[in-house]
C-alpha positions in Angstrom: 18.4 -18.9 4.3 15.7 -16.9 6.1 16.4 -13.2 6.9 15.6 -12.3 10.5 16.7 -8.7 11.2 17.0 -7.5 14.7 16.7 -3.9 13.8 14.1 -1.1 13.7 15.3 0.3 10.4 15.6 -2.6 7.9 14.9 -1.4 4.3 12.0 -3.8 4.1 9.6 -2.9 6.9 8.0 -6.4 7.4 11.5 -7.8 8.1 12.0 -5.6 11.2 12.1 -7.4 14.5 12.2 -5.0 17.3 12.2 -7.3 20.4 12.8 -10.9 21.4 9.2 -12.0 20.9 9.0 -10.5 17.4 12.3 -12.1 16.4 11.3 -15.5 17.6 8.0 -15.2 15.9 9.9 -14.5 12.7 12.1 -17.5 13.3 9.1 -19.7 14.0 7.5 -18.6 10.7 10.6 -19.1 8.7 11.1 -22.6 10.0 7.4 -23.5 9.3 7.8 -22.1 5.8 10.7 -24.3 5.0 13.9 -22.4 5.9 17.0 -24.5 6.2 19.1 -21.7 7.8 18.2 -18.6 9.7 20.4 -15.5 9.2 20.4 -13.1 12.1 21.5 -9.5 11.4 21.5 -6.6 13.9 22.9 -3.7 11.8 21.2 -2.2 8.7 23.5 -2.6 5.7 23.1 0.9 4.3 24.0 4.4 5.5 20.5 5.2 6.7 20.0 4.7 10.4 22.0 5.4 13.5 25.5 4.0 14.1 25.5 0.6 15.9 28.5 -0.2 18.1 29.9 -3.7 18.5 28.5 -3.9 22.0 25.0 -2.9 20.8 25.2 -5.4 18.0 26.1 -8.2 20.5 23.3 -7.1 22.9 20.7 -7.4 20.1 22.0 -10.8 18.9 22.7 -12.6 22.2 19.2 -13.0 23.6 17.8 -14.1 20.2 20.5 -16.6 19.5 20.1 -18.0 23.1 16.4 -18.4 22.6 16.8 -19.8 19.1 19.3 -22.5 20.3 16.9 -23.5 23.1 13.9 -23.8 20.7 15.6 -25.2 17.6 18.9 -26.8 18.8 19.6 -28.4 15.4 18.7 -25.4 13.2 21.6 -24.0 11.2 22.2 -20.4 12.2 24.1 -17.7 10.3 25.2 -14.3 11.8 25.4 -11.4 9.5 28.3 -9.3 10.8 31.6 -7.9 9.7 33.0 -7.7 13.2 35.3 -10.4 14.7 34.5 -9.3 18.3 30.8 -10.1 17.7 31.6 -13.6 16.5 33.9 -14.2 19.4 31.3 -13.0 21.9 28.7 -15.4 20.5 30.9 -18.4 19.9 29.7 -20.4 22.9 26.2 -20.5 21.4 27.4 -22.1 18.2 27.4 -20.1 15.0 27.2 -22.3 12.0 27.9 -19.6 9.4 29.5 -16.2 9.6 27.9 -14.1 6.9 30.5 -11.4 6.1 28.7 -9.1 3.8 31.6 -6.5 3.8 34.4 -8.5 2.2 36.8 -8.9 5.0 36.7 -5.3 6.2 37.8 -6.7 9.6 40.7 -9.0 8.7 40.4 -10.8 12.0 36.8 -12.0 11.2 37.9 -15.0 9.2 40.1 -16.2 12.1 37.2 -15.7 14.5 35.0 -17.9 12.3 37.7 -20.6 12.1 38.1 -20.5 15.9 34.4 -21.4 16.4 34.4 -23.9 13.5 31.9 -21.8 11.5 31.6 -21.6 7.7 32.2 -18.2 6.2 30.6 -16.2 3.4 33.1 -14.4 1.2 31.6 -11.3 -0.4 32.4 -8.5 -2.9 31.8 -4.8 -2.1 34.1 -3.1 -4.6 36.4 -2.1 -1.7 33.7 0.0 0.0 33.7 0.0 3.8 30.8 -1.2 5.9 27.5 0.6 5.6 28.5 2.5 2.4 25.9 2.9 -0.3 27.4 2.8 -3.8 27.3 6.1 -5.8 28.8 6.4 -9.3 30.7 3.2 -8.9 32.7 2.1 -12.0 34.8 -0.9 -12.9 37.0 -1.0 -16.0 36.4 -1.9 -18.6 32.7 -1.4 -18.5 30.1 -2.9 -18.7 31.5 -6.3 -17.6 34.7 -5.4 -15.8 32.7 -5.8 -12.6 32.6 -9.6 -13.2 36.4 -9.8 -13.3 36.6 -7.8 -10.1 34.0 -10.0 -8.4 35.8 -13.2 -9.4 39.2 -11.9 -8.2 37.9 -10.6 -4.9 36.0 -13.9 -4.1 39.1 -15.9 -4.9 41.1 -13.7 -2.6 38.5 -14.1 0.2 38.5 -17.9 -0.3 42.3 -18.0 -0.1 42.2 -16.0 3.2 39.7 -18.5 4.6 41.9 -21.4 3.6 44.9 -19.8 5.3 42.8 -19.4 8.4 42.0 -23.2 8.3 38.4 -23.2 7.1 37.8 -26.2 4.8 36.9 -25.4 1.1 33.4 -26.8 1.4 32.7 -24.4 4.3 33.7 -21.4 2.3 30.7 -19.8 0.5 30.9 -17.2 -2.2 28.4 -14.4 -2.4 28.7 -12.0 -5.4 26.8 -9.5 -3.2 24.4 -7.8 -5.6 23.8 -4.1 -5.0 26.8 -3.8 -2.6 29.4 -1.7 -4.4 27.4 -2.1 -7.7 25.0 -0.3 -9.9 21.9 -2.1 -11.2 23.7 -2.8 -14.5 26.6 -4.2 -12.5 24.4 -6.5 -10.5 22.6 -7.8 -13.7 26.0 -8.4 -15.3 27.2 -10.4 -12.2 24.0 -12.4 -12.1 24.4 -13.3 -15.8 28.0 -14.5 -15.0 26.8 -16.9 -12.3 28.2 -20.0 -14.2 31.7 -18.4 -14.0 31.4 -17.9 -10.3 30.0 -21.4 -9.7 33.0 -22.7 -11.6 35.3 -21.4 -8.9 34.5 -24.6 -7.0 32.9 -23.3 -3.8 29.2 -23.3 -2.8 27.6 -20.1 -4.1 25.1 -18.0 -2.2 22.9 -15.2 -3.6 21.0 -12.5 -1.6 18.5 -11.3 -4.2 15.4 -10.7 -2.1 13.7 -7.4 -2.9 17.0 -5.7 -3.6 17.4 -2.3 -5.3 18.6 -3.9 -8.6 15.2 -5.6 -8.8 13.4 -2.4 -8.0 15.4 -0.3 -10.5 15.1 -2.9 -13.3 11.3 -3.1 -12.9 10.7 0.4 -11.5 9.1 -1.0 -8.4 9.1 -0.1 -4.6 10.5 -2.6 -2.2 7.0 -3.9 -1.2 6.3 -4.9 -4.9 9.6 -6.7 -5.7 8.7 -10.3 -4.8 7.9 -11.5 -8.4 11.1 -9.9 -9.8 13.1 -11.4 -6.9 11.7 -14.9 -7.6 12.4 -14.6 -11.3 16.0 -13.8 -10.6 16.1 -16.6 -8.0 14.9 -19.2 -10.5 17.5 -18.2 -13.1 20.3 -18.2 -10.5 19.3 -21.6 -9.2 19.2 -23.1 -12.7 22.8 -21.8 -13.2 24.1 -23.5 -10.0 23.6 -21.2 -7.0 22.8 -23.5 -4.0 21.9 -21.1 -1.2 19.5 -18.1 -1.2 19.0 -15.5 1.4 15.4 -14.4 1.4 12.7 -12.4 3.2 10.0 -14.5 1.5 10.8 -18.0 2.6 7.7 -19.9 1.5 7.6 -18.4 -2.1 11.4 -18.9 -2.5 11.2 -22.5 -1.2 8.6 -23.4 -3.8 10.6 -21.8 -6.6 13.7 -23.6 -5.6 11.9 -26.9 -5.2 10.4 -26.5 -8.7 13.8 -25.7 -10.3 15.3 -28.7 -8.5 12.6 -31.0 -9.9 12.9 -29.6 -13.4 16.7 -30.3 -13.2 16.0 -33.9 -12.1 17.3 -33.6 -8.6 14.0 -33.8 -6.7 11.0 -36.1 -7.4 7.4 -34.8 -7.4 5.8 -35.2 -4.1 2.6 -36.8 -5.4 1.7 -38.7 -8.7 -2.0 -38.3 -9.2 -1.5 -39.0 -12.9 0.4 -42.2 -12.1 4.0 -43.2 -12.7 5.2 -45.4 -15.5 6.0 -49.0 -14.6 9.7 -49.5 -15.0 11.3 -52.8 -15.8 
């Protein structure tokens, strides 16, 4: 899942797309690099940056989604929003996935997703409202109580999606690293990936260049690629099936390699030859 931000204030400067041409260039590049899904977001997740109204969010998304549907009619498109009115306003353009990174802050969002036959991403934010940066967050008992909270919250989100009529295989679970979590919390949740996979829904991770990578390695955002890829490989091996990333080509190669090691994907060439079977 390639990240295409329609903002001027994304935490990762190269991901900023300030106009339609820049956004479509980012989409073109992501598709060429091997993205299966493009995730459009029009509001920065954290507190930094000006408030963005629902009308402004729609005005940023509408022209890009329109152009994207014209250029790539079969491409899967995700919209990163917590607002039901945004999904409803864009529903005629076909949204494949509603990426709710704020854990049902708008209780109507899941019904808006169901109305347009979209899949939904259920997330965990520790109860924080949209655009809140975590400060001194705790879960009891520490250090791993956060995992219990994540599992309970994701199950609640999946249950709400089922009640809204969204099929189980279209309900994705995102443990949502960094959101409502310290770095130690995010690492604990990542270690607990098999427990989240065992809940029975497809699991998504948004690891790319996040603060937990930066704090773990003491690196600024521009230097977090290798750490992000290391965490991605571990999560993929443990069963995560969808990754939201700024760095599509590198992430694609890591995931293909993990898939081949696991025996799910054959090598593309065999210069050394293949054994004759039978």
